[in-house]
C-alpha positions in Angstrom: 69.7 97.9 124.2 72.8 96.2 125.1 74.3 98.9 127.2 73.7 101.7 124.7 75.6 101.1 121.5 75.9 104.8 121.7 79.3 105.4 123.3 81.0 108.3 123.3 84.2 108.2 121.2 86.9 110.9 120.7 88.1 111.1 117.4 91.9 111.7 117.9 92.7 113.4 114.3 90.1 115.9 114.5 89.1 116.2 118.4 85.4 115.9 117.9 83.4 114.2 120.1 81.1 111.7 119.1 78.2 109.4 119.5 77.5 106.0 117.5 74.2 105.1 116.7 72.0 102.9 117.1 71.5 100.7 120.0 70.3 97.3 120.3 67.2 95.8 121.9 67.3 96.0 125.9 67.8 92.4 127.6 66.3 91.4 131.0 69.5 91.6 132.7 70.3 95.0 132.0 69.4 96.8 135.2 68.4 100.7 133.5 65.8 101.0 130.5 67.6 102.3 127.7 65.8 105.9 126.6 66.0 108.6 123.6 65.3 111.8 124.7 64.4 114.1 121.8 63.5 118.1 122.7 64.5 121.3 123.2 66.6 122.4 126.0 64.7 124.3 128.8 67.7 125.2 130.8 71.4 123.7 131.3 73.5 123.5 134.6 76.9 122.0 135.2 75.1 118.6 135.9 71.7 118.7 134.8 70.0 119.1 131.1 66.2 120.1 131.3 64.5 119.1 128.3 60.9 119.6 127.1 60.2 116.4 125.1 58.7 116.5 121.7 55.8 114.8 123.5 55.4 117.9 125.8 57.0 116.2 129.0 59.8 117.9 130.8 62.5 115.9 131.5 65.5 116.2 134.0 68.6 114.6 132.5 71.7 114.0 135.1 74.9 114.5 133.0 77.5 111.6 134.1 80.7 112.6 135.1 82.1 111.3 131.9 79.4 112.8 129.6 80.4 113.8 126.1 78.8 116.5 123.9 78.8 116.5 119.9 76.6 118.2 117.0 75.6 117.4 113.6 76.4 119.5 110.3 74.6 119.1 106.7 75.5 116.6 104.2 74.5 115.5 101.0 73.0 112.3 99.5 75.7 112.8 96.6 78.2 112.5 99.4 77.2 108.8 99.9 80.0 106.5 98.5 80.7 102.8 98.2 82.6 101.9 101.4 81.2 104.8 103.6 79.9 103.5 107.1 76.6 104.9 107.5 73.6 105.0 109.8 70.0 105.5 108.3 66.8 105.5 110.0 64.0 104.0 107.5 60.4 102.7 107.6 58.9 99.9 105.3 57.6 101.0 102.2 54.1 99.7 100.5 55.8 98.3 97.7 58.7 96.6 99.6 61.9 97.6 100.8 62.6 100.6 103.0 62.4 104.0 102.7 65.0 106.3 104.8 63.9 109.0 107.2 67.5 110.3 108.0 71.1 109.4 107.1 73.9 109.8 109.3 77.5 109.5 107.6 80.0 108.3 109.9 83.6 109.7 110.1 86.3 106.9 109.2 87.6 106.6 112.3 83.8 105.3 113.5 83.4 102.6 110.9 81.8 99.5 112.2 80.3 101.5 115.5 77.1 99.9 116.3 76.9 97.4 113.2 73.6 96.2 112.9 69.8 96.8 112.2 67.7 97.3 115.0 64.1 98.7 116.1 64.1 102.3 116.3 61.7 104.7 118.1 62.0 108.1 115.6 58.3 106.9 114.3 56.1 103.9 114.8 57.6 100.8 112.8 61.0 102.4 112.3 64.5 100.9 112.4 68.2 101.8 112.5 70.6 100.4 110.0 74.3 100.9 110.9 76.1 99.3 107.7 78.7 99.6 105.3 77.6 101.1 101.9 78.0 98.3 99.1 76.4 100.3 96.1 74.8 103.8 95.9 72.9 104.2 92.7 71.0 107.6 91.6 67.5 107.4 90.0 64.6 109.4 89.5 63.1 109.5 93.0 66.5 109.8 94.8 69.3 107.4 95.7 69.0 103.5 96.4 71.5 102.3 98.2 72.6 98.9 99.6 74.1 98.4 102.8 75.9 95.2 104.3 76.2 94.0 107.9 77.2 91.0 109.6 77.2 89.1 106.1 73.4 90.7 105.4 72.4 93.2 103.2 69.6 95.7 102.9 68.3 98.0 100.0 67.3 101.4 101.4 65.8 104.2 99.2 66.9 108.0 100.0 64.3 110.1 98.7 65.0 113.8 97.6 65.0 116.0 100.9 65.8 113.5 103.3 68.0 114.4 106.0 71.8 113.7 105.6 74.2 114.8 108.4 77.5 113.9 109.7 79.0 114.5 113.0 80.6 118.0 114.0 82.0 119.6 117.3 80.1 121.5 119.8 80.9 123.0 123.2 78.6 123.5 126.3 78.2 127.3 125.0 75.5 125.7 122.7 73.5 124.3 125.1 70.9 127.3 125.2 67.5 127.1 125.8 65.7 126.4 122.7 68.4 124.2 121.1 67.5 120.6 119.8 69.1 117.7 121.3 69.0 114.3 120.8 70.0 112.7 124.3 70.7 108.5 124.3 70.0 107.7 128.2 69.6 105.6 130.8 66.5 105.7 133.1 66.9 103.8 136.3 65.2 104.4 139.9 67.5 107.4 140.5 66.3 109.1 137.3 67.2 109.6 133.9 71.2 109.7 133.3 73.2 110.4 130.1 76.7 110.0 129.0 76.4 111.6 125.6 74.4 114.7 124.3 73.9 115.3 120.6 73.0 119.3 120.2 71.7 121.2 117.0 73.5 124.4 116.0 73.9 126.8 112.9 70.4 125.5 111.8 70.9 121.9 111.9 69.2 119.8 114.2 69.9 116.0 115.1 67.9 114.2 112.7 67.7 110.8 114.3 
């Protein structure tokens, strides 16, 4: 994953710490394997986050000195407008095209972050597309968006009920046992190290 295209970015206007998603494939020259830790917090200390993953494994994540924290807040599919920059995890549909698994609406300050379409590990055969909305049309089954990135276009349908979120602030007080987290991290010989943590709060969990 090209040095994790999930870098921590501080939004100066709002003070919200956010993470840009997704990441590109791992290259042979990269020393550490890029991994996504999804699960619930077992415990948190100043430098370690213990997470029980969705696979039932318990992982100790070492938090780097410069680690950043954010959460997500609910948005609506009707909030998606032409010109918005979005990150959409999707799966190929039997009839062609892609169907969204989740949508992240980036704040304007993060437009262009991690632009592209990459393999993603939310589900088998899923992909993550960070792109600009060229067109958004409501139909009987939800919303169809055409997104553009690097001169390419991709059509993705967003069925009703698809999680749609945007970034929101969080504090270390939100890192309580049971809270759901998404952690882009590096798995090296010395252990799993993270520079960013995305935590669920107020009943909203990171869907990516």
